[in-house]
C-alpha positions as CSV (number, residue, x, y, z in Angstrom):
1,M,75.9,101.6,82.7
2,T,77.7,101.3,86.0
3,K,80.8,102.9,87.4
4,L,84.3,101.6,87.4
5,I,87.1,103.4,89.2
6,V,90.5,103.1,87.6
7,T,93.9,104.4,88.8
8,N,96.4,104.7,86.0
9,T,100.2,104.0,86.4
10,Q,100.8,107.7,87.3
11,G,98.4,107.4,90.3
12,E,95.6,109.4,88.8
13,E,92.2,108.0,89.7
14,R,89.3,108.4,87.3
15,E,85.7,107.2,87.5
16,V,84.3,105.9,84.1
17,E,81.1,104.3,82.9
18,A,81.5,100.6,82.4
19,E,79.5,98.4,80.1
20,V,78.2,95.2,81.5
21,G,79.1,92.1,79.5
22,L,82.5,93.5,78.4
23,T,85.7,92.5,80.2
24,L,87.5,94.8,82.6
25,M,90.2,95.2,80.0
26,E,87.7,96.2,77.3
27,N,86.1,98.7,79.6
28,I,89.5,100.2,80.6
29,R,90.7,100.3,77.0
30,D,87.5,101.8,75.7
31,N,87.8,104.6,78.2
32,D,91.1,105.8,76.9
33,F,93.6,104.5,79.4
34,D,96.7,104.6,77.3
35,D,98.9,102.9,79.9
36,M,97.2,99.5,79.4
37,A,98.7,97.8,76.3
38,A,96.5,94.7,76.3
39,I,98.7,93.3,73.6
40,C,97.0,89.8,73.2
41,G,93.6,91.3,73.0
42,G,92.1,89.1,75.7
43,C,93.5,85.7,74.9
44,C,95.2,85.2,78.3
45,S,98.6,84.9,76.8
46,C,100.4,87.9,78.3
47,C,100.2,90.2,81.3
48,T,99.8,93.5,79.6
49,C,96.3,94.0,81.0
50,H,97.5,93.3,84.6
51,V,95.6,95.2,87.3
52,F,95.5,95.3,91.1
53,V,92.0,94.9,92.4
54,D,91.0,97.0,95.5
55,E,91.2,94.9,98.6
56,D,87.5,95.3,99.3
57,W,86.7,93.7,95.9
58,I,89.1,90.7,95.6
59,E,86.7,88.2,97.1
60,K,83.7,89.5,95.1
61,L,85.3,88.6,91.8
62,P,85.0,85.2,90.1
63,P,88.0,83.0,90.9
64,M,91.0,82.8,88.6
65,E,91.5,80.0,86.1
66,E,94.8,78.2,86.2
67,D,96.1,79.9,83.0
68,E,95.6,83.3,84.5
69,Q,97.2,82.3,87.8
70,D,100.2,80.8,86.0
71,L,100.8,84.0,84.0
72,L,100.4,86.3,87.0
73,E,102.7,84.3,89.2
74,D,105.5,84.7,86.6
75,S,105.0,88.5,86.6
76,P,107.6,90.6,88.5
77,A,104.7,92.9,89.5
78,Y,102.6,90.0,91.0
79,H,100.6,90.9,94.1
80,P,97.9,88.9,95.9
81,S,95.3,91.3,94.4
82,S,96.6,90.8,90.9
83,R,94.2,89.9,88.1
84,L,94.3,89.9,84.3
85,S,91.6,92.4,83.4
86,C,90.9,90.4,80.2
87,Q,89.7,87.5,82.2
88,V,87.1,89.3,84.3
89,E,83.7,89.9,82.8
90,Y,82.2,93.1,84.1
91,T,78.8,92.6,85.7
92,D,76.1,94.8,87.4
93,E,77.4,93.5,90.8
94,M,80.7,95.2,90.1
95,N,79.3,98.7,90.2
96,G,82.0,100.8,92.0
97,L,84.8,98.3,91.4
98,K,88.2,99.9,92.0
99,V,91.3,98.7,90.1
100,T,94.8,100.1,89.5
101,I,96.7,99.4,86.3
102,A,99.9,97.5,87.1
103,P,103.2,98.9,86.0
104,E,104.6,97.6,82.7
105,E,107.3,95.0,83.1
Protein backbone atom coordinates (compact mmCIF):
# COMPACT_ATOMS: atom_id res chain seq x y z
CA MET A 1 0.00 0.00 0.00
CA THR A 2 1.00 3.59 -0.54
CA LYS A 3 0.24 6.80 1.27
CA LEU A 4 -2.42 9.36 0.46
CA ILE A 5 -2.57 12.63 2.36
CA VAL A 6 -6.09 13.99 2.79
CA THR A 7 -7.20 17.27 4.34
CA ASN A 8 -10.83 17.24 5.44
CA THR A 9 -13.25 20.17 5.27
CA GLN A 10 -12.22 21.27 8.78
CA GLY A 11 -8.60 21.63 7.67
CA GLU A 12 -7.32 18.53 9.47
CA GLU A 13 -4.68 16.64 7.50
CA ARG A 14 -4.35 12.88 7.81
CA GLU A 15 -2.06 10.41 6.07
CA VAL A 16 -3.75 7.12 5.16
CA GLU A 17 -2.81 3.94 3.36
CA ALA A 18 -4.24 3.90 -0.15
CA GLU A 19 -5.00 0.84 -2.22
CA VAL A 20 -3.76 0.85 -5.79
CA GLY A 21 -6.52 0.13 -8.32
CA LEU A 22 -9.26 1.88 -6.35
CA THR A 23 -10.31 5.42 -7.15
CA LEU A 24 -9.31 8.33 -4.94
CA MET A 25 -12.95 8.52 -3.82
CA GLU A 26 -12.98 4.87 -2.76
CA ASN A 27 -9.71 5.28 -0.86
CA ILE A 28 -10.94 8.42 0.90
CA ARG A 29 -14.33 6.86 1.74
CA ASP A 30 -12.73 3.61 2.94
CA ASN A 31 -10.53 5.58 5.34
CA ASP A 32 -13.51 7.06 7.19
CA PHE A 33 -13.63 10.62 5.91
CA ASP A 34 -17.26 11.41 6.72
CA ASP A 35 -17.21 14.79 4.99
CA MET A 36 -17.19 13.21 1.52
CA ALA A 37 -20.72 12.22 0.54
CA ALA A 38 -19.88 10.53 -2.80
CA ILE A 39 -23.60 10.25 -3.48
CA CYS A 40 -23.47 8.82 -7.02
CA GLY A 41 -20.96 6.15 -6.02
CA GLY A 42 -18.53 6.97 -8.80
CA CYS A 43 -20.82 7.41 -11.80
CA CYS A 44 -19.59 10.94 -12.59
CA SER A 45 -23.06 12.40 -12.14
CA CYS A 46 -22.55 14.73 -9.17
CA CYS A 47 -19.80 16.72 -7.46
CA THR A 48 -20.03 15.24 -3.98
CA CYS A 49 -16.55 13.67 -4.23
CA HIS A 50 -14.95 16.95 -5.34
CA VAL A 51 -11.36 17.43 -4.17
CA PHE A 52 -8.65 20.01 -4.68
CA VAL A 53 -5.39 18.40 -5.77
CA ASP A 54 -2.15 19.78 -4.36
CA GLU A 55 -0.46 22.05 -6.89
CA ASP A 56 2.60 19.76 -7.13
CA TRP A 57 0.39 16.87 -8.26
CA ILE A 58 -2.03 18.42 -10.78
CA GLU A 59 0.10 17.73 -13.86
CA LYS A 60 0.94 14.21 -12.69
CA LEU A 61 -2.66 13.00 -12.78
CA PRO A 62 -4.37 11.69 -15.91
CA PRO A 63 -6.29 14.40 -17.79
CA MET A 64 -9.98 14.98 -17.16
CA GLU A 65 -12.64 13.60 -19.44
CA GLU A 66 -15.25 16.02 -20.76
CA ASP A 67 -18.02 14.82 -18.38
CA GLU A 68 -15.87 15.49 -15.34
CA GLN A 69 -14.84 18.91 -16.63
CA ASP A 70 -18.47 19.89 -17.33
CA LEU A 71 -19.61 18.92 -13.82
CA LEU A 72 -16.75 20.70 -12.11
CA GLU A 73 -17.10 23.91 -14.11
CA ASP A 74 -20.71 24.16 -12.90
CA SER A 75 -19.63 23.81 -9.26
CA PRO A 76 -19.53 27.00 -7.18
CA ALA A 77 -16.40 25.61 -5.47
CA TYR A 78 -14.57 25.05 -8.79
CA HIS A 79 -10.84 25.76 -8.73
CA PRO A 80 -8.16 25.01 -11.35
CA SER A 81 -6.96 22.18 -9.09
CA SER A 82 -10.43 20.60 -8.87
CA ARG A 83 -11.01 16.94 -9.66
CA LEU A 84 -13.79 14.47 -9.03
CA SER A 85 -12.06 11.85 -6.92
CA CYS A 86 -14.26 9.10 -8.38
CA GLN A 87 -12.68 9.69 -11.77
CA VAL A 88 -9.04 9.25 -10.72
CA GLU A 89 -7.76 5.71 -10.32
CA TYR A 90 -5.06 5.56 -7.65
CA THR A 91 -1.73 4.15 -8.91
CA ASP A 92 1.68 3.39 -7.40
CA GLU A 93 2.96 6.59 -8.98
CA MET A 94 0.59 8.59 -6.77
CA ASN A 95 2.36 7.65 -3.54
CA GLY A 96 2.31 10.80 -1.40
CA LEU A 97 -0.53 12.48 -3.31
CA LYS A 98 -2.14 15.33 -1.36
CA VAL A 99 -5.78 16.29 -1.77
CA THR A 100 -8.24 18.47 0.12
CA ILE A 101 -11.93 17.60 0.26
CA ALA A 102 -13.89 20.48 -1.27
CA PRO A 103 -16.64 22.13 0.78
CA GLU A 104 -20.18 20.89 0.16
CA GLU A 105 -22.28 23.07 -2.07
